[in-house]
SEZAVEX-918306 format. One record per residue (C-alpha): residue number from 1; residue in three letters; x, y, z. Coordinates in nm, 2 decimals. Layout:
BEGIN
{mido: NUM zavo: Ala X: X Y: Y Z: Z}
...
//
This chain:
BEGIN
{mido: 1 zavo: Met X: 1.39 Y: -1.66 Z: 0.56}
{mido: 2 zavo: Ile X: 1.03 Y: -1.57 Z: 0.66}
{mido: 3 zavo: Tyr X: 0.93 Y: -1.20 Z: 0.68}
{mido: 4 zavo: Leu X: 0.61 Y: -1.11 Z: 0.87}
{mido: 5 zavo: Ile X: 0.48 Y: -0.76 Z: 0.79}
{mido: 6 zavo: His X: 0.16 Y: -0.68 Z: 0.97}
{mido: 7 zavo: Gly X: -0.05 Y: -0.43 Z: 1.17}
{mido: 8 zavo: Thr X: -0.34 Y: -0.20 Z: 1.14}
{mido: 9 zavo: Asn X: -0.12 Y: 0.08 Z: 0.99}
{mido: 10 zavo: Thr X: -0.15 Y: -0.06 Z: 0.64}
{mido: 11 zavo: Val X: -0.01 Y: 0.26 Z: 0.48}
{mido: 12 zavo: Asp X: 0.33 Y: 0.23 Z: 0.63}
{mido: 13 zavo: Ser X: 0.33 Y: -0.15 Z: 0.61}
{mido: 14 zavo: Arg X: 0.26 Y: -0.14 Z: 0.24}
{mido: 15 zavo: Arg X: 0.53 Y: 0.12 Z: 0.19}
{mido: 16 zavo: Tyr X: 0.77 Y: -0.12 Z: 0.37}
{mido: 17 zavo: Leu X: 0.65 Y: -0.41 Z: 0.17}
{mido: 18 zavo: Ile X: 0.71 Y: -0.23 Z: -0.16}
{mido: 19 zavo: Ala X: 1.06 Y: -0.14 Z: -0.05}
{mido: 20 zavo: Leu X: 1.13 Y: -0.50 Z: 0.05}
{mido: 21 zavo: Lys X: 1.01 Y: -0.64 Z: -0.28}
{mido: 22 zavo: Gln X: 1.28 Y: -0.44 Z: -0.46}
{mido: 23 zavo: Asn X: 1.54 Y: -0.67 Z: -0.31}
{mido: 24 zavo: Tyr X: 1.41 Y: -0.96 Z: -0.52}
{mido: 25 zavo: Glu X: 1.44 Y: -1.04 Z: -0.89}
{mido: 26 zavo: Asn X: 1.12 Y: -1.25 Z: -0.89}
{mido: 27 zavo: Ile X: 0.82 Y: -1.27 Z: -0.67}
{mido: 28 zavo: Glu X: 0.53 Y: -1.51 Z: -0.68}
{mido: 29 zavo: Ile X: 0.22 Y: -1.35 Z: -0.52}
{mido: 30 zavo: Ile X: -0.05 Y: -1.56 Z: -0.35}
{mido: 31 zavo: Asn X: -0.38 Y: -1.43 Z: -0.21}
{mido: 32 zavo: Gly X: -0.39 Y: -1.53 Z: 0.16}
{mido: 33 zavo: Lys X: -0.77 Y: -1.49 Z: 0.18}
{mido: 34 zavo: Lys X: -0.81 Y: -1.79 Z: -0.05}
{mido: 35 zavo: Leu X: -0.53 Y: -2.00 Z: 0.10}
{mido: 36 zavo: Lys X: -0.63 Y: -2.35 Z: 0.20}
{mido: 37 zavo: Ala X: -0.46 Y: -2.64 Z: 0.37}
{mido: 38 zavo: Asp X: -0.16 Y: -2.77 Z: 0.17}
{mido: 39 zavo: Asp X: -0.20 Y: -2.49 Z: -0.10}
{mido: 40 zavo: Leu X: 0.12 Y: -2.33 Z: -0.01}
{mido: 41 zavo: Ala X: 0.31 Y: -2.65 Z: 0.01}
{mido: 42 zavo: Lys X: 0.18 Y: -2.74 Z: -0.34}
{mido: 43 zavo: Asn X: 0.29 Y: -2.40 Z: -0.47}
{mido: 44 zavo: Phe X: 0.64 Y: -2.46 Z: -0.33}
{mido: 45 zavo: Ser X: 0.66 Y: -2.80 Z: -0.48}
{mido: 46 zavo: Gln X: 0.55 Y: -2.68 Z: -0.83}
{mido: 47 zavo: Ile X: 0.80 Y: -2.40 Z: -0.85}
{mido: 48 zavo: Ser X: 1.08 Y: -2.45 Z: -1.09}
{mido: 49 zavo: His X: 1.39 Y: -2.28 Z: -0.96}
{mido: 50 zavo: Asn X: 1.51 Y: -2.24 Z: -1.31}
{mido: 51 zavo: Leu X: 1.24 Y: -1.98 Z: -1.36}
{mido: 52 zavo: Phe X: 1.36 Y: -1.79 Z: -1.06}
{mido: 53 zavo: Gly X: 1.67 Y: -1.57 Z: -1.02}
{mido: 54 zavo: Lys X: 1.91 Y: -1.58 Z: -0.72}
{mido: 55 zavo: Asn X: 1.69 Y: -1.34 Z: -0.53}
{mido: 56 zavo: Ser X: 1.34 Y: -1.49 Z: -0.53}
{mido: 57 zavo: Ala X: 1.04 Y: -1.49 Z: -0.29}
{mido: 58 zavo: Ile X: 0.68 Y: -1.59 Z: -0.24}
{mido: 59 zavo: Leu X: 0.45 Y: -1.32 Z: -0.11}
{mido: 60 zavo: Ile X: 0.13 Y: -1.41 Z: 0.07}
{mido: 61 zavo: Glu X: -0.10 Y: -1.10 Z: 0.09}
{mido: 62 zavo: Tyr X: -0.39 Y: -1.07 Z: 0.34}
{mido: 63 zavo: Phe X: -0.27 Y: -1.37 Z: 0.54}
{mido: 64 zavo: Asn X: -0.54 Y: -1.49 Z: 0.78}
{mido: 65 zavo: Gly X: -0.30 Y: -1.59 Z: 1.06}
{mido: 66 zavo: Asp X: -0.33 Y: -1.97 Z: 1.03}
{mido: 67 zavo: Trp X: 0.03 Y: -2.07 Z: 1.06}
{mido: 68 zavo: Lys X: -0.06 Y: -2.43 Z: 1.00}
{mido: 69 zavo: Leu X: -0.08 Y: -2.34 Z: 0.63}
{mido: 70 zavo: Val X: 0.29 Y: -2.25 Z: 0.63}
{mido: 71 zavo: Pro X: 0.53 Y: -2.53 Z: 0.57}
{mido: 72 zavo: Glu X: 0.80 Y: -2.58 Z: 0.84}
{mido: 73 zavo: Lys X: 1.07 Y: -2.58 Z: 0.58}
{mido: 74 zavo: Leu X: 1.11 Y: -2.36 Z: 0.28}
{mido: 75 zavo: Pro X: 1.27 Y: -2.46 Z: -0.05}
{mido: 76 zavo: Lys X: 1.63 Y: -2.37 Z: -0.07}
{mido: 77 zavo: Gly X: 1.69 Y: -2.03 Z: -0.23}
{mido: 78 zavo: Leu X: 1.34 Y: -1.89 Z: -0.16}
{mido: 79 zavo: Asp X: 1.22 Y: -1.64 Z: 0.10}
{mido: 80 zavo: Leu X: 0.86 Y: -1.62 Z: 0.22}
{mido: 81 zavo: Ile X: 0.70 Y: -1.27 Z: 0.28}
{mido: 82 zavo: Ile X: 0.37 Y: -1.26 Z: 0.47}
{mido: 83 zavo: Trp X: 0.16 Y: -0.94 Z: 0.47}
{mido: 84 zavo: Ala X: -0.15 Y: -0.88 Z: 0.67}
{mido: 85 zavo: Asp X: -0.37 Y: -0.58 Z: 0.73}
{mido: 86 zavo: Glu X: -0.41 Y: -0.67 Z: 1.10}
{mido: 87 zavo: Lys X: -0.18 Y: -0.75 Z: 1.39}
{mido: 88 zavo: Leu X: -0.09 Y: -1.12 Z: 1.40}
{mido: 89 zavo: Arg X: 0.06 Y: -1.34 Z: 1.66}
{mido: 90 zavo: Pro X: 0.40 Y: -1.45 Z: 1.53}
{mido: 91 zavo: Pro X: 0.46 Y: -1.83 Z: 1.51}
{mido: 92 zavo: Lys X: 0.72 Y: -2.01 Z: 1.72}
{mido: 93 zavo: Val X: 0.94 Y: -2.06 Z: 1.41}
{mido: 94 zavo: Asn X: 1.20 Y: -1.80 Z: 1.34}
{mido: 95 zavo: Val X: 1.06 Y: -1.50 Z: 1.15}
{mido: 96 zavo: Lys X: 1.17 Y: -1.14 Z: 1.10}
{mido: 97 zavo: Asn X: 0.87 Y: -0.96 Z: 1.26}
{mido: 98 zavo: Phe X: 0.78 Y: -0.61 Z: 1.14}
{mido: 99 zavo: Val X: 0.46 Y: -0.48 Z: 1.30}
{mido: 100 zavo: Phe X: 0.30 Y: -0.14 Z: 1.20}
{mido: 101 zavo: Asn X: 0.03 Y: -0.03 Z: 1.44}
{mido: 102 zavo: Arg X: 0.09 Y: 0.33 Z: 1.53}
{mido: 103 zavo: Ala X: 0.08 Y: 0.59 Z: 1.25}
{mido: 104 zavo: Ala X: 0.41 Y: 0.76 Z: 1.20}
{mido: 105 zavo: Gln X: 0.44 Y: 1.14 Z: 1.18}
{mido: 106 zavo: Ala X: 0.21 Y: 1.27 Z: 0.92}
{mido: 107 zavo: Ser X: 0.32 Y: 1.42 Z: 0.59}
{mido: 108 zavo: Thr X: 0.15 Y: 1.52 Z: 0.27}
{mido: 109 zavo: Phe X: 0.29 Y: 1.22 Z: 0.09}
{mido: 110 zavo: Lys X: 0.16 Y: 0.98 Z: 0.36}
{mido: 111 zavo: Leu X: -0.18 Y: 1.14 Z: 0.34}
{mido: 112 zavo: Ala X: -0.18 Y: 1.09 Z: -0.04}
{mido: 113 zavo: Asp X: -0.07 Y: 0.73 Z: 0.00}
{mido: 114 zavo: Ala X: -0.34 Y: 0.66 Z: 0.26}
{mido: 115 zavo: Ile X: -0.61 Y: 0.79 Z: 0.02}
{mido: 116 zavo: Leu X: -0.47 Y: 0.61 Z: -0.28}
{mido: 117 zavo: Phe X: -0.44 Y: 0.28 Z: -0.08}
{mido: 118 zavo: Lys X: -0.80 Y: 0.35 Z: 0.02}
{mido: 119 zavo: Asn X: -0.73 Y: 0.35 Z: 0.40}
{mido: 120 zavo: Glu X: -0.98 Y: 0.61 Z: 0.52}
{mido: 121 zavo: Lys X: -0.89 Y: 0.58 Z: 0.89}
{mido: 122 zavo: Glu X: -0.52 Y: 0.65 Z: 0.83}
{mido: 123 zavo: Ala X: -0.61 Y: 0.93 Z: 0.58}
{mido: 124 zavo: Gln X: -0.83 Y: 1.11 Z: 0.82}
{mido: 125 zavo: Ile X: -0.57 Y: 1.08 Z: 1.10}
{mido: 126 zavo: Ser X: -0.30 Y: 1.22 Z: 0.87}
{mido: 127 zavo: Ala X: -0.52 Y: 1.50 Z: 0.75}
{mido: 128 zavo: Ser X: -0.61 Y: 1.60 Z: 1.10}
{mido: 129 zavo: Gln X: -0.24 Y: 1.60 Z: 1.21}
{mido: 130 zavo: Leu X: -0.14 Y: 1.81 Z: 0.91}
{mido: 131 zavo: Leu X: -0.41 Y: 2.07 Z: 0.96}
{mido: 132 zavo: Ala X: -0.33 Y: 2.08 Z: 1.34}
{mido: 133 zavo: Ser X: 0.04 Y: 2.14 Z: 1.26}
{mido: 134 zavo: Lys X: -0.06 Y: 2.43 Z: 1.03}
{mido: 135 zavo: Glu X: 0.06 Y: 2.26 Z: 0.71}
{mido: 136 zavo: Pro X: -0.03 Y: 2.49 Z: 0.42}
{mido: 137 zavo: Val X: -0.35 Y: 2.37 Z: 0.26}
{mido: 138 zavo: Glu X: -0.20 Y: 2.46 Z: -0.08}
{mido: 139 zavo: Lys X: 0.08 Y: 2.21 Z: -0.02}
{mido: 140 zavo: Ile X: -0.16 Y: 1.94 Z: 0.09}
{mido: 141 zavo: Leu X: -0.39 Y: 1.98 Z: -0.22}
{mido: 142 zavo: Gly X: -0.09 Y: 2.01 Z: -0.45}
{mido: 143 zavo: Thr X: 0.05 Y: 1.68 Z: -0.33}
{mido: 144 zavo: Leu X: -0.28 Y: 1.51 Z: -0.36}
{mido: 145 zavo: Asn X: -0.33 Y: 1.65 Z: -0.71}
{mido: 146 zavo: Arg X: 0.01 Y: 1.52 Z: -0.83}
{mido: 147 zavo: Ser X: -0.04 Y: 1.18 Z: -0.67}
{mido: 148 zavo: Phe X: -0.38 Y: 1.13 Z: -0.83}
{mido: 149 zavo: Tyr X: -0.24 Y: 1.24 Z: -1.16}
{mido: 150 zavo: Leu X: 0.05 Y: 1.00 Z: -1.15}
{mido: 151 zavo: Val X: -0.18 Y: 0.71 Z: -1.07}
{mido: 152 zavo: Tyr X: -0.41 Y: 0.81 Z: -1.35}
{mido: 153 zavo: Cys X: -0.11 Y: 0.82 Z: -1.59}
{mido: 154 zavo: Glu X: -0.02 Y: 0.47 Z: -1.48}
{mido: 155 zavo: Lys X: -0.37 Y: 0.35 Z: -1.56}
{mido: 156 zavo: Glu X: -0.34 Y: 0.52 Z: -1.90}
{mido: 157 zavo: Lys X: 0.00 Y: 0.35 Z: -1.95}
{mido: 158 zavo: Ser X: 0.15 Y: 0.69 Z: -2.01}
{mido: 159 zavo: Leu X: 0.35 Y: 0.74 Z: -1.69}
{mido: 160 zavo: Lys X: 0.69 Y: 0.90 Z: -1.77}
{mido: 161 zavo: Asp X: 0.90 Y: 0.76 Z: -1.49}
{mido: 162 zavo: Asp X: 1.25 Y: 0.88 Z: -1.59}
{mido: 163 zavo: Asn X: 1.27 Y: 1.09 Z: -1.28}
{mido: 164 zavo: Leu X: 1.08 Y: 0.86 Z: -1.04}
{mido: 165 zavo: His X: 1.26 Y: 0.64 Z: -0.79}
{mido: 166 zavo: Ser X: 1.19 Y: 0.27 Z: -0.84}
{mido: 167 zavo: Phe X: 1.01 Y: 0.26 Z: -0.50}
{mido: 168 zavo: Val X: 0.77 Y: 0.53 Z: -0.62}
{mido: 169 zavo: Arg X: 0.71 Y: 0.35 Z: -0.95}
{mido: 170 zavo: Glu X: 0.62 Y: 0.03 Z: -0.77}
{mido: 171 zavo: Lys X: 0.40 Y: 0.21 Z: -0.52}
{mido: 172 zavo: Ile X: 0.21 Y: 0.39 Z: -0.80}
{mido: 173 zavo: Lys X: 0.16 Y: 0.05 Z: -0.98}
{mido: 174 zavo: Glu X: 0.01 Y: -0.10 Z: -0.66}
{mido: 175 zavo: Gln X: -0.22 Y: 0.20 Z: -0.60}
{mido: 176 zavo: Ala X: -0.34 Y: 0.20 Z: -0.97}
{mido: 177 zavo: Lys X: -0.47 Y: -0.15 Z: -0.91}
{mido: 178 zavo: Met X: -0.72 Y: -0.02 Z: -0.65}
{mido: 179 zavo: Trp X: -0.87 Y: 0.25 Z: -0.88}
{mido: 180 zavo: Ser X: -1.07 Y: 0.27 Z: -1.20}
{mido: 181 zavo: Lys X: -1.00 Y: 0.55 Z: -1.45}
{mido: 182 zavo: Ser X: -1.34 Y: 0.70 Z: -1.39}
{mido: 183 zavo: Gly X: -1.28 Y: 0.69 Z: -1.01}
{mido: 184 zavo: Leu X: -0.96 Y: 0.88 Z: -1.05}
{mido: 185 zavo: Lys X: -1.12 Y: 1.13 Z: -1.28}
{mido: 186 zavo: Lys X: -1.40 Y: 1.19 Z: -1.03}
{mido: 187 zavo: Ala X: -1.14 Y: 1.23 Z: -0.75}
{mido: 188 zavo: Leu X: -0.95 Y: 1.49 Z: -0.94}
{mido: 189 zavo: Val X: -1.27 Y: 1.68 Z: -1.01}
{mido: 190 zavo: His X: -1.37 Y: 1.67 Z: -0.64}
{mido: 191 zavo: Leu X: -1.02 Y: 1.78 Z: -0.55}
{mido: 192 zavo: Leu X: -1.06 Y: 2.09 Z: -0.77}
{mido: 193 zavo: Arg X: -1.40 Y: 2.15 Z: -0.61}
{mido: 194 zavo: Val X: -1.24 Y: 2.14 Z: -0.26}
{mido: 195 zavo: Asp X: -0.97 Y: 2.39 Z: -0.37}
{mido: 196 zavo: Leu X: -1.24 Y: 2.63 Z: -0.49}
{mido: 197 zavo: Asp X: -1.46 Y: 2.58 Z: -0.18}
{mido: 198 zavo: Ile X: -1.17 Y: 2.66 Z: 0.05}
{mido: 199 zavo: Lys X: -1.08 Y: 2.97 Z: -0.15}
{mido: 200 zavo: Glu X: -1.44 Y: 3.08 Z: -0.12}
{mido: 201 zavo: Gly X: -1.43 Y: 3.05 Z: 0.26}
{mido: 202 zavo: Leu X: -1.50 Y: 2.69 Z: 0.35}
{mido: 203 zavo: Lys X: -1.28 Y: 2.57 Z: 0.64}
{mido: 204 zavo: Ala X: -1.02 Y: 2.32 Z: 0.55}
{mido: 205 zavo: Asn X: -1.09 Y: 2.11 Z: 0.86}
{mido: 206 zavo: Leu X: -1.44 Y: 2.05 Z: 0.71}
{mido: 207 zavo: Ala X: -1.36 Y: 2.03 Z: 0.34}
{mido: 208 zavo: Leu X: -1.07 Y: 1.79 Z: 0.36}
{mido: 209 zavo: Pro X: -1.24 Y: 1.52 Z: 0.57}
{mido: 210 zavo: Leu X: -1.55 Y: 1.53 Z: 0.35}
{mido: 211 zavo: Phe X: -1.33 Y: 1.49 Z: 0.04}
{mido: 212 zavo: Ile X: -1.15 Y: 1.19 Z: 0.19}
{mido: 213 zavo: Gly X: -1.47 Y: 1.02 Z: 0.30}
{mido: 214 zavo: Arg X: -1.62 Y: 1.07 Z: -0.05}
{mido: 215 zavo: Val X: -1.33 Y: 0.97 Z: -0.28}
{mido: 216 zavo: Ile X: -1.24 Y: 0.65 Z: -0.08}
{mido: 217 zavo: Ser X: -1.56 Y: 0.50 Z: -0.22}
{mido: 218 zavo: Phe X: -1.48 Y: 0.58 Z: -0.59}
//
């Protein structure tokens, strides 16, 4: 089976991808940006099924949309998952197509995910929707603080995940790959500064967008 997960709403598409990956015992990940002709076929031919469990897949991330690179037939017992950060035209072959373009209803958790996945556009949209809906600023900042803290703990290899769902654990691991320890520390310091600025009178609809625009670059 081939799964195509794509669209400009990368926050929700990554969340869906993380959930889908939990259905497999083993996943081989390939960078689609560097994919060349016959590369994927060679990867398939080199795979030893003895190394894979019953539920196995190959994941192509950042696929460029060139379906000529994808073999017409997959090895027996393997699924192919394709993820792209833009909307692609599905091929003529049978695929399960999941497109994520429109942002879903905002929540503090989705805002945190957008920032930690470094998707400024989705983060700014979520922040604007939350503030427009009168979401308490304390709740927004509290969720951001905990989310940054958990990712920092993952970088420190000190994350205590006894009470975390497997989906959340996998999401945190992916987000941690996008941040350095120093970047997370700076983000937490700036988050504290935003909290103080708002308490001292700065409007949240000014402070939060400025925070997002700054920390995305850390």
